[in-house]
N, CA, C, O and CB atoms as a CASP TS submission, in Angstrom:
PFRMAT TS
TARGET T0000
AUTHOR 0000-0000-0000
METHOD Language model
MODEL 1
PARENT N/A
ATOM      1  N   MET     1      71.964   5.924  98.952  1.00  0.00           N
ATOM      2  CA  MET     1      72.398   4.682  99.527  1.00  0.00           C
ATOM      3  C   MET     1      71.175   3.779  99.686  1.00  0.00           C
ATOM      4  O   MET     1      70.134   4.211 100.180  1.00  0.00           O
ATOM      5  CB  MET     1      73.118   4.914 100.881  1.00  0.00           C
ATOM      6  N   THR     2      71.311   2.550  99.273  1.00  0.00           N
ATOM      7  CA  THR     2      70.175   1.638  99.328  1.00  0.00           C
ATOM      8  C   THR     2      69.948   1.144 100.753  1.00  0.00           C
ATOM      9  O   THR     2      70.854   1.153 101.586  1.00  0.00           O
ATOM     10  CB  THR     2      70.395   0.451  98.382  1.00  0.00           C
ATOM     11  N   LYS     3      68.723   0.717 101.009  1.00  0.00           N
ATOM     12  CA  LYS     3      68.360   0.228 102.333  1.00  0.00           C
ATOM     13  C   LYS     3      69.201  -0.986 102.712  1.00  0.00           C
ATOM     14  O   LYS     3      69.631  -1.118 103.858  1.00  0.00           O
ATOM     15  CB  LYS     3      66.871  -0.123 102.385  1.00  0.00           C
ATOM     16  N   LYS     4      69.433  -1.865 101.751  1.00  0.00           N
ATOM     17  CA  LYS     4      70.217  -3.084 102.008  1.00  0.00           C
ATOM     18  C   LYS     4      71.665  -2.721 102.390  1.00  0.00           C
ATOM     19  O   LYS     4      72.240  -3.327 103.294  1.00  0.00           O
ATOM     20  CB  LYS     4      70.206  -4.014 100.753  1.00  0.00           C
ATOM     21  N   LEU     5      72.242  -1.736 101.700  1.00  0.00           N
ATOM     22  CA  LEU     5      73.612  -1.314 101.999  1.00  0.00           C
ATOM     23  C   LEU     5      73.681  -0.700 103.395  1.00  0.00           C
ATOM     24  O   LEU     5      74.626  -0.957 104.142  1.00  0.00           O
ATOM     25  CB  LEU     5      74.116  -0.303 100.940  1.00  0.00           C
ATOM     26  N   VAL     6      72.689   0.104 103.748  1.00  0.00           N
ATOM     27  CA  VAL     6      72.652   0.716 105.079  1.00  0.00           C
ATOM     28  C   VAL     6      72.551  -0.364 106.149  1.00  0.00           C
ATOM     29  O   VAL     6      73.247  -0.301 107.163  1.00  0.00           O
ATOM     30  CB  VAL     6      71.466   1.701 105.197  1.00  0.00           C
ATOM     31  N   GLU     7      71.686  -1.358 105.929  1.00  0.00           N
ATOM     32  CA  GLU     7      71.545  -2.449 106.893  1.00  0.00           C
ATOM     33  C   GLU     7      72.852  -3.220 107.043  1.00  0.00           C
ATOM     34  O   GLU     7      73.225  -3.603 108.152  1.00  0.00           O
ATOM     35  CB  GLU     7      70.420  -3.399 106.465  1.00  0.00           C
ATOM     36  N   THR     8      73.546  -3.449 105.938  1.00  0.00           N
ATOM     37  CA  THR     8      74.826  -4.157 105.978  1.00  0.00           C
ATOM     38  C   THR     8      75.852  -3.350 106.759  1.00  0.00           C
ATOM     39  O   THR     8      76.597  -3.905 107.566  1.00  0.00           O
ATOM     40  CB  THR     8      75.340  -4.438 104.552  1.00  0.00           C
ATOM     41  N   GLU     9      75.894  -2.034 106.521  1.00  0.00           N
ATOM     42  CA  GLU     9      76.829  -1.171 107.239  1.00  0.00           C
ATOM     43  C   GLU     9      76.527  -1.168 108.730  1.00  0.00           C
ATOM     44  O   GLU     9      77.445  -1.203 109.550  1.00  0.00           O
ATOM     45  CB  GLU     9      76.775   0.257 106.687  1.00  0.00           C
ATOM     46  N   GLU    10      75.253  -1.125 109.088  1.00  0.00           N
ATOM     47  CA  GLU    10      74.866  -1.121 110.492  1.00  0.00           C
ATOM     48  C   GLU    10      75.243  -2.434 111.173  1.00  0.00           C
ATOM     49  O   GLU    10      75.724  -2.430 112.306  1.00  0.00           O
ATOM     50  CB  GLU    10      73.367  -0.870 110.627  1.00  0.00           C
ATOM     51  N   LYS    11      75.026  -3.558 110.486  1.00  0.00           N
ATOM     52  CA  LYS    11      75.408  -4.847 111.048  1.00  0.00           C
ATOM     53  C   LYS    11      76.923  -4.921 111.215  1.00  0.00           C
ATOM     54  O   LYS    11      77.416  -5.413 112.230  1.00  0.00           O
ATOM     55  CB  LYS    11      74.907  -5.998 110.155  1.00  0.00           C
ATOM     56  N   ASN    12      77.658  -4.432 110.220  1.00  0.00           N
ATOM     57  CA  ASN    12      79.109  -4.431 110.271  1.00  0.00           C
ATOM     58  C   ASN    12      79.583  -3.568 111.439  1.00  0.00           C
ATOM     59  O   ASN    12      80.492  -3.958 112.172  1.00  0.00           O
ATOM     60  CB  ASN    12      79.700  -3.923 108.940  1.00  0.00           C
ATOM     61  N   PHE    13      78.968  -2.397 111.611  1.00  0.00           N
ATOM     62  CA  PHE    13      79.309  -1.503 112.705  1.00  0.00           C
ATOM     63  C   PHE    13      79.071  -2.200 114.041  1.00  0.00           C
ATOM     64  O   PHE    13      79.931  -2.178 114.921  1.00  0.00           O
ATOM     65  CB  PHE    13      78.491  -0.201 112.619  1.00  0.00           C
ATOM     66  N   ALA    14      77.909  -2.812 114.186  1.00  0.00           N
ATOM     67  CA  ALA    14      77.565  -3.499 115.435  1.00  0.00           C
ATOM     68  C   ALA    14      78.541  -4.641 115.710  1.00  0.00           C
ATOM     69  O   ALA    14      78.970  -4.835 116.847  1.00  0.00           O
ATOM     70  CB  ALA    14      76.120  -4.036 115.375  1.00  0.00           C
ATOM     71  N   GLY    15      78.886  -5.386 114.682  1.00  0.00           N
ATOM     72  CA  GLY    15      79.829  -6.493 114.839  1.00  0.00           C
ATOM     73  C   GLY    15      81.209  -6.011 115.249  1.00  0.00           C
ATOM     74  O   GLY    15      81.851  -6.610 116.111  1.00  0.00           O
ATOM     75  N   GLN    16      81.665  -4.932 114.634  1.00  0.00           N
ATOM     76  CA  GLN    16      82.977  -4.387 114.973  1.00  0.00           C
ATOM     77  C   GLN    16      82.985  -3.840 116.396  1.00  0.00           C
ATOM     78  O   GLN    16      83.955  -4.020 117.133  1.00  0.00           O
ATOM     79  CB  GLN    16      83.373  -3.286 113.980  1.00  0.00           C
ATOM     80  N   LEU    17      81.900  -3.175 116.778  1.00  0.00           N
ATOM     81  CA  LEU    17      81.810  -2.642 118.132  1.00  0.00           C
ATOM     82  C   LEU    17      81.819  -3.777 119.156  1.00  0.00           C
ATOM     83  O   LEU    17      82.474  -3.677 120.193  1.00  0.00           O
ATOM     84  CB  LEU    17      80.539  -1.787 118.291  1.00  0.00           C
ATOM     85  N   THR    18      81.105  -4.836 118.867  1.00  0.00           N
ATOM     86  CA  THR    18      81.087  -6.003 119.755  1.00  0.00           C
ATOM     87  C   THR    18      82.479  -6.605 119.883  1.00  0.00           C
ATOM     88  O   THR    18      82.913  -6.952 120.981  1.00  0.00           O
ATOM     89  CB  THR    18      80.101  -7.063 119.237  1.00  0.00           C
ATOM     90  N   GLU    19      83.176  -6.726 118.759  1.00  0.00           N
ATOM     91  CA  GLU    19      84.534  -7.284 118.795  1.00  0.00           C
ATOM     92  C   GLU    19      85.458  -6.395 119.625  1.00  0.00           C
ATOM     93  O   GLU    19      86.272  -6.897 120.400  1.00  0.00           O
ATOM     94  CB  GLU    19      85.095  -7.444 117.361  1.00  0.00           C
ATOM     95  N   LEU    20      85.335  -5.086 119.467  1.00  0.00           N
ATOM     96  CA  LEU    20      86.167  -4.160 120.236  1.00  0.00           C
ATOM     97  C   LEU    20      85.860  -4.286 121.728  1.00  0.00           C
ATOM     98  O   LEU    20      86.772  -4.239 122.553  1.00  0.00           O
ATOM     99  CB  LEU    20      85.945  -2.706 119.761  1.00  0.00           C
ATOM    100  N   GLU    21      84.607  -4.442 122.071  1.00  0.00           N
ATOM    101  CA  GLU    21      84.228  -4.645 123.477  1.00  0.00           C
ATOM    102  C   GLU    21      84.822  -5.944 124.018  1.00  0.00           C
ATOM    103  O   GLU    21      85.269  -5.990 125.164  1.00  0.00           O
ATOM    104  CB  GLU    21      82.692  -4.664 123.625  1.00  0.00           C
ATOM    105  N   GLN    22      84.828  -6.988 123.209  1.00  0.00           N
ATOM    106  CA  GLN    22      85.402  -8.275 123.633  1.00  0.00           C
ATOM    107  C   GLN    22      86.900  -8.136 123.882  1.00  0.00           C
ATOM    108  O   GLN    22      87.427  -8.691 124.846  1.00  0.00           O
ATOM    109  CB  GLN    22      85.139  -9.369 122.570  1.00  0.00           C
ATOM    110  N   ILE    23      87.580  -7.400 123.020  1.00  0.00           N
ATOM    111  CA  ILE    23      89.017  -7.175 123.195  1.00  0.00           C
ATOM    112  C   ILE    23      89.259  -6.412 124.493  1.00  0.00           C
ATOM    113  O   ILE    23      90.178  -6.733 125.247  1.00  0.00           O
ATOM    114  CB  ILE    23      89.610  -6.396 121.985  1.00  0.00           C
ATOM    115  N   THR    24      88.438  -5.411 124.748  1.00  0.00           N
ATOM    116  CA  THR    24      88.576  -4.630 125.973  1.00  0.00           C
ATOM    117  C   THR    24      88.399  -5.514 127.205  1.00  0.00           C
ATOM    118  O   THR    24      89.170  -5.416 128.160  1.00  0.00           O
ATOM    119  CB  THR    24      87.557  -3.484 125.993  1.00  0.00           C
ATOM    120  N   ARG    25      87.386  -6.375 127.182  1.00  0.00           N
ATOM    121  CA  ARG    25      87.165  -7.295 128.310  1.00  0.00           C
ATOM    122  C   ARG    25      88.339  -8.257 128.465  1.00  0.00           C
ATOM    123  O   ARG    25      88.720  -8.595 129.586  1.00  0.00           O
ATOM    124  CB  ARG    25      85.856  -8.089 128.114  1.00  0.00           C
ATOM    125  N   TRP    26      88.913  -8.697 127.348  1.00  0.00           N
ATOM    126  CA  TRP    26      90.049  -9.612 127.399  1.00  0.00           C
ATOM    127  C   TRP    26      91.208  -8.958 128.150  1.00  0.00           C
ATOM    128  O   TRP    26      91.877  -9.598 128.961  1.00  0.00           O
ATOM    129  CB  TRP    26      90.487 -10.022 125.972  1.00  0.00           C
ATOM    130  N   PHE    27      91.435  -7.665 127.866  1.00  0.00           N
ATOM    131  CA  PHE    27      92.528  -6.958 128.530  1.00  0.00           C
ATOM    132  C   PHE    27      92.283  -6.812 130.026  1.00  0.00           C
ATOM    133  O   PHE    27      93.234  -6.659 130.792  1.00  0.00           O
ATOM    134  CB  PHE    27      92.721  -5.588 127.906  1.00  0.00           C
ATOM    135  N   GLU    28      91.050  -6.857 130.446  1.00  0.00           N
ATOM    136  CA  GLU    28      90.732  -6.751 131.863  1.00  0.00           C
ATOM    137  C   GLU    28      91.001  -8.055 132.610  1.00  0.00           C
ATOM    138  O   GLU    28      90.987  -8.078 133.840  1.00  0.00           O
ATOM    139  CB  GLU    28      89.282  -6.347 132.039  1.00  0.00           C
ATOM    140  N   GLY    29      91.244  -9.133 131.879  1.00  0.00           N
ATOM    141  CA  GLY    29      91.546 -10.427 132.493  1.00  0.00           C
ATOM    142  C   GLY    29      92.911 -10.402 133.159  1.00  0.00           C
ATOM    143  O   GLY    29      93.673  -9.447 133.008  1.00  0.00           O
ATOM    144  N   THR    30      93.203 -11.440 133.881  1.00  0.00           N
ATOM    145  CA  THR    30      94.466 -11.491 134.622  1.00  0.00           C
ATOM    146  C   THR    30      95.576 -12.223 133.882  1.00  0.00           C
ATOM    147  O   THR    30      96.754 -11.998 134.158  1.00  0.00           O
ATOM    148  CB  THR    30      94.245 -12.149 135.948  1.00  0.00           C
ATOM    149  N   ASP    31      95.218 -13.093 132.947  1.00  0.00           N
ATOM    150  CA  ASP    31      96.206 -13.905 132.233  1.00  0.00           C
ATOM    151  C   ASP    31      96.421 -13.348 130.831  1.00  0.00           C
ATOM    152  O   ASP    31      95.798 -13.809 129.875  1.00  0.00           O
ATOM    153  CB  ASP    31      95.756 -15.385 132.164  1.00  0.00           C
ATOM    154  N   VAL    32      97.295 -12.366 130.709  1.00  0.00           N
ATOM    155  CA  VAL    32      97.500 -11.682 129.436  1.00  0.00           C
ATOM    156  C   VAL    32      98.938 -11.884 128.990  1.00  0.00           C
ATOM    157  O   VAL    32      99.868 -11.472 129.683  1.00  0.00           O
ATOM    158  CB  VAL    32      97.166 -10.170 129.551  1.00  0.00           C
ATOM    159  N   SER    33      99.130 -12.525 127.819  1.00  0.00           N
ATOM    160  CA  SER    33     100.488 -12.666 127.283  1.00  0.00           C
ATOM    161  C   SER    33     100.829 -11.417 126.464  1.00  0.00           C
ATOM    162  O   SER    33      99.961 -10.810 125.837  1.00  0.00           O
ATOM    163  CB  SER    33     100.617 -13.962 126.406  1.00  0.00           C
ATOM    164  N   VAL    34     102.087 -11.059 126.487  1.00  0.00           N
ATOM    165  CA  VAL    34     102.528  -9.840 125.809  1.00  0.00           C
ATOM    166  C   VAL    34     102.283  -9.927 124.307  1.00  0.00           C
ATOM    167  O   VAL    34     101.767  -8.981 123.713  1.00  0.00           O
ATOM    168  CB  VAL    34     104.012  -9.584 126.086  1.00  0.00           C
ATOM    169  N   GLU    35     102.640 -11.034 123.692  1.00  0.00           N
ATOM    170  CA  GLU    35     102.492 -11.158 122.234  1.00  0.00           C
ATOM    171  C   GLU    35     101.031 -11.101 121.823  1.00  0.00           C
ATOM    172  O   GLU    35     100.674 -10.402 120.875  1.00  0.00           O
ATOM    173  CB  GLU    35     103.121 -12.464 121.739  1.00  0.00           C
ATOM    174  N   GLU    36     100.189 -11.834 122.533  1.00  0.00           N
ATOM    175  CA  GLU    36      98.764 -11.816 122.214  1.00  0.00           C
ATOM    176  C   GLU    36      98.172 -10.435 122.484  1.00  0.00           C
ATOM    177  O   GLU    36      97.298  -9.974 121.750  1.00  0.00           O
ATOM    178  CB  GLU    36      98.015 -12.887 123.027  1.00  0.00           C
ATOM    179  N   ALA    37      98.648  -9.781 123.533  1.00  0.00           N
ATOM    180  CA  ALA    37      98.175  -8.438 123.863  1.00  0.00           C
ATOM    181  C   ALA    37      98.505  -7.462 122.733  1.00  0.00           C
ATOM    182  O   ALA    37      97.684  -6.614 122.383  1.00  0.00           O
ATOM    183  CB  ALA    37      98.799  -7.955 125.188  1.00  0.00           C
ATOM    184  N   LEU    38      99.692  -7.580 122.172  1.00  0.00           N
ATOM    185  CA  LEU    38     100.073  -6.700 121.062  1.00  0.00           C
ATOM    186  C   LEU    38      99.179  -6.916 119.849  1.00  0.00           C
ATOM    187  O   LEU    38      98.765  -5.961 119.192  1.00  0.00           O
ATOM    188  CB  LEU    38     101.534  -6.930 120.677  1.00  0.00           C
ATOM    189  N   GLN    39      98.886  -8.181 119.557  1.00  0.00           N
ATOM    190  CA  GLN    39      98.017  -8.494 118.420  1.00  0.00           C
ATOM    191  C   GLN    39      96.611  -7.946 118.648  1.00  0.00           C
ATOM    192  O   GLN    39      96.017  -7.351 117.750  1.00  0.00           O
ATOM    193  CB  GLN    39      97.962 -10.015 118.185  1.00  0.00           C
ATOM    194  N   LYS    40      96.091  -8.146 119.841  1.00  0.00           N
ATOM    195  CA  LYS    40      94.747  -7.664 120.142  1.00  0.00           C
ATOM    196  C   LYS    40      94.706  -6.140 120.178  1.00  0.00           C
ATOM    197  O   LYS    40      93.728  -5.537 119.737  1.00  0.00           O
ATOM    198  CB  LYS    40      94.263  -8.234 121.475  1.00  0.00           C
ATOM    199  N   PHE    41      95.754  -5.517 120.697  1.00  0.00           N
ATOM    200  CA  PHE    41      95.818  -4.066 120.735  1.00  0.00           C
ATOM    201  C   PHE    41      95.813  -3.490 119.316  1.00  0.00           C
ATOM    202  O   PHE    41      95.113  -2.517 119.034  1.00  0.00           O
ATOM    203  CB  PHE    41      97.069  -3.606 121.497  1.00  0.00           C
ATOM    204  N   GLU    42      96.596  -4.096 118.436  1.00  0.00           N
ATOM    205  CA  GLU    42      96.636  -3.650 117.044  1.00  0.00           C
ATOM    206  C   GLU    42      95.263  -3.805 116.385  1.00  0.00           C
ATOM    207  O   GLU    42      94.803  -2.906 115.681  1.00  0.00           O
ATOM    208  CB  GLU    42      97.699  -4.443 116.257  1.00  0.00           C
ATOM    209  N   ARG    43      94.621  -4.933 116.612  1.00  0.00           N
ATOM    210  CA  ARG    43      93.278  -5.158 116.056  1.00  0.00           C
ATOM    211  C   ARG    43      92.295  -4.139 116.635  1.00  0.00           C
ATOM    212  O   ARG    43      91.454  -3.604 115.911  1.00  0.00           O
ATOM    213  CB  ARG    43      92.792  -6.609 116.356  1.00  0.00           C
ATOM    214  N   GLY    44      92.400  -3.875 117.918  1.00  0.00           N
ATOM    215  CA  GLY    44      91.524  -2.897 118.562  1.00  0.00           C
ATOM    216  C   GLY    44      91.697  -1.514 117.978  1.00  0.00           C
ATOM    217  O   GLY    44      90.715  -0.806 117.754  1.00  0.00           O
ATOM    218  N   LEU    45      92.934  -1.120 117.728  1.00  0.00           N
ATOM    219  CA  LEU    45      93.183   0.187 117.108  1.00  0.00           C
ATOM    220  C   LEU    45      92.567   0.259 115.713  1.00  0.00           C
ATOM    221  O   LEU    45      91.981   1.274 115.335  1.00  0.00           O
ATOM    222  CB  LEU    45      94.694   0.466 117.029  1.00  0.00           C
ATOM    223  N   GLY    46      92.704  -0.818 114.961  1.00  0.00           N
ATOM    224  CA  GLY    46      92.114  -0.857 113.621  1.00  0.00           C
ATOM    225  C   GLY    46      90.597  -0.760 113.675  1.00  0.00           C
ATOM    226  O   GLY    46      89.990  -0.026 112.895  1.00  0.00           O
ATOM    227  N   LEU    47      89.987  -1.498 114.593  1.00  0.00           N
ATOM    228  CA  LEU    47      88.529  -1.438 114.744  1.00  0.00           C
ATOM    229  C   LEU    47      88.083  -0.033 115.151  1.00  0.00           C
ATOM    230  O   LEU    47      87.113   0.499 114.609  1.00  0.00           O
ATOM    231  CB  LEU    47      88.052  -2.471 115.788  1.00  0.00           C
ATOM    232  N   ALA    48      88.790   0.559 116.100  1.00  0.00           N
ATOM    233  CA  ALA    48      88.432   1.901 116.556  1.00  0.00           C
ATOM    234  C   ALA    48      88.494   2.902 115.398  1.00  0.00           C
ATOM    235  O   ALA    48      87.629   3.770 115.277  1.00  0.00           O
ATOM    236  CB  ALA    48      89.367   2.346 117.699  1.00  0.00           C
ATOM    237  N   LYS    49      89.503   2.781 114.564  1.00  0.00           N
ATOM    238  CA  LYS    49      89.634   3.683 113.415  1.00  0.00           C
ATOM    239  C   LYS    49      88.468   3.492 112.442  1.00  0.00           C
ATOM    240  O   LYS    49      87.883   4.466 111.968  1.00  0.00           O
ATOM    241  CB  LYS    49      90.977   3.444 112.691  1.00  0.00           C
ATOM    242  N   GLU    50      88.138   2.240 112.150  1.00  0.00           N
ATOM    243  CA  GLU    50      87.031   1.964 111.233  1.00  0.00           C
ATOM    244  C   GLU    50      85.709   2.482 111.792  1.00  0.00           C
ATOM    245  O   GLU    50      84.896   3.041 111.056  1.00  0.00           O
ATOM    246  CB  GLU    50      86.930   0.461 110.956  1.00  0.00           C
ATOM    247  N   LEU    51      85.496   2.297 113.088  1.00  0.00           N
ATOM    248  CA  LEU    51      84.265   2.770 113.718  1.00  0.00           C
ATOM    249  C   LEU    51      84.189   4.293 113.685  1.00  0.00           C
ATOM    250  O   LEU    51      83.123   4.853 113.430  1.00  0.00           O
ATOM    251  CB  LEU    51      84.175   2.267 115.164  1.00  0.00           C
ATOM    252  N   GLN    52      85.306   4.967 113.942  1.00  0.00           N
ATOM    253  CA  GLN    52      85.333   6.427 113.886  1.00  0.00           C
ATOM    254  C   GLN    52      85.028   6.925 112.479  1.00  0.00           C
ATOM    255  O   GLN    52      84.294   7.898 112.307  1.00  0.00           O
ATOM    256  CB  GLN    52      86.695   6.956 114.348  1.00  0.00           C
ATOM    257  N   GLU    53      85.589   6.262 111.476  1.00  0.00           N
ATOM    258  CA  GLU    53      85.340   6.657 110.085  1.00  0.00           C
ATOM    259  C   GLU    53      83.870   6.473 109.724  1.00  0.00           C
ATOM    260  O   GLU    53      83.282   7.316 109.046  1.00  0.00           O
ATOM    261  CB  GLU    53      86.225   5.841 109.127  1.00  0.00           C
ATOM    262  N   TYR    54      83.279   5.371 110.176  1.00  0.00           N
ATOM    263  CA  TYR    54      81.867   5.132 109.890  1.00  0.00           C
ATOM    264  C   TYR    54      81.005   6.202 110.563  1.00  0.00           C
ATOM    265  O   TYR    54      80.094   6.750 109.943  1.00  0.00           O
ATOM    266  CB  TYR    54      81.446   3.722 110.364  1.00  0.00           C
ATOM    267  N   LEU    55      81.292   6.492 111.822  1.00  0.00           N
ATOM    268  CA  LEU    55      80.512   7.513 112.525  1.00  0.00           C
ATOM    269  C   LEU    55      80.679   8.885 111.881  1.00  0.00           C
ATOM    270  O   LEU    55      79.723   9.658 111.826  1.00  0.00           O
ATOM    271  CB  LEU    55      80.926   7.575 113.996  1.00  0.00           C
ATOM    272  N   ALA    56      81.864   9.196 111.397  1.00  0.00           N
ATOM    273  CA  ALA    56      82.092  10.467 110.703  1.00  0.00           C
ATOM    274  C   ALA    56      81.262  10.530 109.422  1.00  0.00           C
ATOM    275  O   ALA    56      80.722  11.583 109.083  1.00  0.00           O
ATOM    276  CB  ALA    56      83.594  10.647 110.377  1.00  0.00           C
ATOM    277  N   SER    57      81.159   9.404 108.710  1.00  0.00           N
ATOM    278  CA  SER    57      80.366   9.403 107.478  1.00  0.00           C
ATOM    279  C   SER    57      78.881   9.548 107.785  1.00  0.00           C
ATOM    280  O   SER    57      78.152  10.202 107.040  1.00  0.00           O
ATOM    281  CB  SER    57      80.614   8.117 106.679  1.00  0.00           C
ATOM    282  N   VAL    58      78.432   8.939 108.882  1.00  0.00           N
ATOM    283  CA  VAL    58      77.026   9.091 109.288  1.00  0.00           C
ATOM    284  C   VAL    58      76.759  10.545 109.674  1.00  0.00           C
ATOM    285  O   VAL    58      75.733  11.116 109.306  1.00  0.00           O
ATOM    286  CB  VAL    58      76.682   8.138 110.477  1.00  0.00           C
ATOM    287  N   GLU    59      77.684  11.128 110.411  1.00  0.00           N
ATOM    288  CA  GLU    59      77.532  12.525 110.810  1.00  0.00           C
ATOM    289  C   GLU    59      77.450  13.431 109.578  1.00  0.00           C
ATOM    290  O   GLU    59      76.631  14.349 109.531  1.00  0.00           O
ATOM    291  CB  GLU    59      78.704  12.957 111.716  1.00  0.00           C
ATOM    292  N   GLN    60      78.300  13.168 108.583  1.00  0.00           N
ATOM    293  CA  GLN    60      78.272  13.978 107.364  1.00  0.00           C
ATOM    294  C   GLN    60      76.956  13.821 106.631  1.00  0.00           C
ATOM    295  O   GLN    60      76.440  14.794 106.080  1.00  0.00           O
ATOM    296  CB  GLN    60      79.425  13.599 106.444  1.00  0.00           C
ATOM    297  N   ARG    61      76.407  12.632 106.612  1.00  0.00           N
ATOM    298  CA  ARG    61      75.102  12.416 105.967  1.00  0.00           C
ATOM    299  C   ARG    61      74.020  13.216 106.668  1.00  0.00           C
ATOM    300  O   ARG    61      73.137  13.775 106.018  1.00  0.00           O
ATOM    301  CB  ARG    61      74.733  10.922 105.967  1.00  0.00           C
ATOM    302  N   VAL    62      74.084  13.274 108.001  1.00  0.00           N
ATOM    303  CA  VAL    62      73.100  14.050 108.764  1.00  0.00           C
ATOM    304  C   VAL    62      73.237  15.532 108.437  1.00  0.00           C
ATOM    305  O   VAL    62      72.235  16.220 108.240  1.00  0.00           O
ATOM    306  CB  VAL    62      73.275  13.816 110.286  1.00  0.00           C
ATOM    307  N   VAL    63      74.462  16.022 108.380  1.00  0.00           N
ATOM    308  CA  VAL    63      74.700  17.425 108.031  1.00  0.00           C
ATOM    309  C   VAL    63      74.154  17.720 106.641  1.00  0.00           C
ATOM    310  O   VAL    63      73.498  18.740 106.431  1.00  0.00           O
ATOM    311  CB  VAL    63      76.208  17.758 108.096  1.00  0.00           C
ATOM    312  N   ASP    64      74.421  16.834 105.699  1.00  0.00           N
ATOM    313  CA  ASP    64      73.935  17.012 104.332  1.00  0.00           C
ATOM    314  C   ASP    64      72.412  17.025 104.279  1.00  0.00           C
ATOM    315  O   ASP    64      71.821  17.836 103.565  1.00  0.00           O
ATOM    316  CB  ASP    64      74.477  15.907 103.431  1.00  0.00           C
ATOM    317  N   MET    65      71.772  16.125 105.036  1.00  0.00           N
ATOM    318  CA  MET    65      70.315  16.088 105.063  1.00  0.00           C
ATOM    319  C   MET    65      69.735  17.376 105.653  1.00  0.00           C
ATOM    320  O   MET    65      68.749  17.917 105.153  1.00  0.00           O
ATOM    321  CB  MET    65      69.835  14.879 105.866  1.00  0.00           C
ATOM    322  N   LYS    66      70.368  17.850 106.723  1.00  0.00           N
ATOM    323  CA  LYS    66      69.885  19.087 107.353  1.00  0.00           C
ATOM    324  C   LYS    66      69.987  20.250 106.392  1.00  0.00           C
ATOM    325  O   LYS    66      69.082  21.082 106.331  1.00  0.00           O
ATOM    326  CB  LYS    66      70.676  19.393 108.632  1.00  0.00           C
ATOM    327  N   LYS    67      71.074  20.324 105.640  1.00  0.00           N
ATOM    328  CA  LYS    67      71.244  21.389 104.652  1.00  0.00           C
ATOM    329  C   LYS    67      70.180  21.294 103.576  1.00  0.00           C
ATOM    330  O   LYS    67      69.615  22.303 103.154  1.00  0.00           O
ATOM    331  CB  LYS    67      72.638  21.327 104.022  1.00  0.00           C
ATOM    332  N   LYS    68      69.913  20.081 103.139  1.00  0.00           N
ATOM    333  CA  LYS    68      68.939  19.843 102.079  1.00  0.00           C
ATOM    334  C   LYS    68      67.545  20.303 102.487  1.00  0.00           C
ATOM    335  O   LYS    68      66.814  20.879 101.681  1.00  0.00           O
ATOM    336  CB  LYS    68      68.913  18.367 101.711  1.00  0.00           C
ATOM    337  N   PHE    69      67.182  20.048 103.729  1.00  0.00           N
ATOM    338  CA  PHE    69      65.827  20.349 104.177  1.00  0.00           C
ATOM    339  C   PHE    69      65.668  21.718 104.823  1.00  0.00           C
ATOM    340  O   PHE    69      64.551  22.119 105.149  1.00  0.00           O
ATOM    341  CB  PHE    69      65.388  19.312 105.133  1.00  0.00           C
ATOM    342  N   THR    70      66.762  22.438 105.012  1.00  0.00           N
ATOM    343  CA  THR    70      66.640  23.754 105.617  1.00  0.00           C
ATOM    344  C   THR    70      66.913  24.878 104.631  1.00  0.00           C
ATOM    345  O   THR    70      66.844  26.052 104.995  1.00  0.00           O
ATOM    346  CB  THR    70      67.576  23.867 106.783  1.00  0.00           C
ATOM    347  N   THR    71      67.219  24.537 103.403  1.00  0.00           N
ATOM    348  CA  THR    71      67.449  25.589 102.402  1.00  0.00           C
ATOM    349  C   THR    71      66.314  25.685 101.435  1.00  0.00           C
ATOM    350  O   THR    71      66.344  26.517 100.528  1.00  0.00           O
ATOM    351  CB  THR    71      68.731  25.342 101.648  1.00  0.00           C
TER
END
């Protein structure tokens, strides 16, 4: 994986995490409409899934590196 691709993935991860945090803060507000809440909840679920997938891929890369250097 190239350095530029890794940097792009990290920026994307950070941006998605920030957006998910913003959605969470929005839900903590007092003026929440049901329709908007459903849209934000759906977006939040999608972001959470993407973030989990990215973290799983990073974890797999670490496992692969450890295998490479310990054998």
